[in-house]
N, C-alpha and C positions, 0 to 999 in steps of 0.2 A: 504494500500500500504506500501511497505517496504522502507528502505533507501538504497541508492546506496553506495556500498563499493567496494574498489579495494583490491584484495588479490593476493599475489604472492605465488601460490601453486605449488608444484612439479607435473608436468604433469602425470608422471607414477602413483603417488599416487592417484590423482584425477580420473584417468581412472580406476584403480583397484576398487576404492570406487564406481564409477558409475556402473561398472559391478556387484559389490556385491549387490547393492540395486536395480539393474535393472532400473536405472533412465535414462531418455531420455536426460536431459540437465545437465550442470554443476551446475546450480542453484538448480535444483531438488536434485542433489547429496548432495550439501552443506546443504540444508534444511533438508533432511533425516538424515544427520549426526548430526545436531543440535538437532533435535527432539529425536533422540536416546540417545544423551547425557543427555538431560533433563529427559527422561523416566528412564534411569538408576539411575540418582540422586534421583528421587522420590522413586524408588524401594529401594535404599539404605536407604533413610530416613525412610521408613516403617520398614525395617529390624532393624534399630537402635532403633525403638520404642519397639521392642520385649521385653517383661518382664517389661515394664515401665507403661503399662496401665492395671489397675485392674478393672474388671467389676464384679459387684455383680449379677451373673446370676445363677439361679437354672437350671442346664442342664437337669436333669431328668424331671422336670416339663415342660421345654420348648420343649423337644423332644416328649412329650405326645400329643402335639397339633396336 
């Protein structure tokens, strides 16, 4: 179960977001937005790792399998 929180959100913004994610409730809209925010952060974390991880892999050998 979650915690109860009171937010003062602009009605028009919340309604646009609800329609954008096709959510039925305000709660579903806010949860979808939070999940998307987390997904994007994880995606950016992976992008930031590009070029920092070096694997000793023989591509020719692994592709022959």
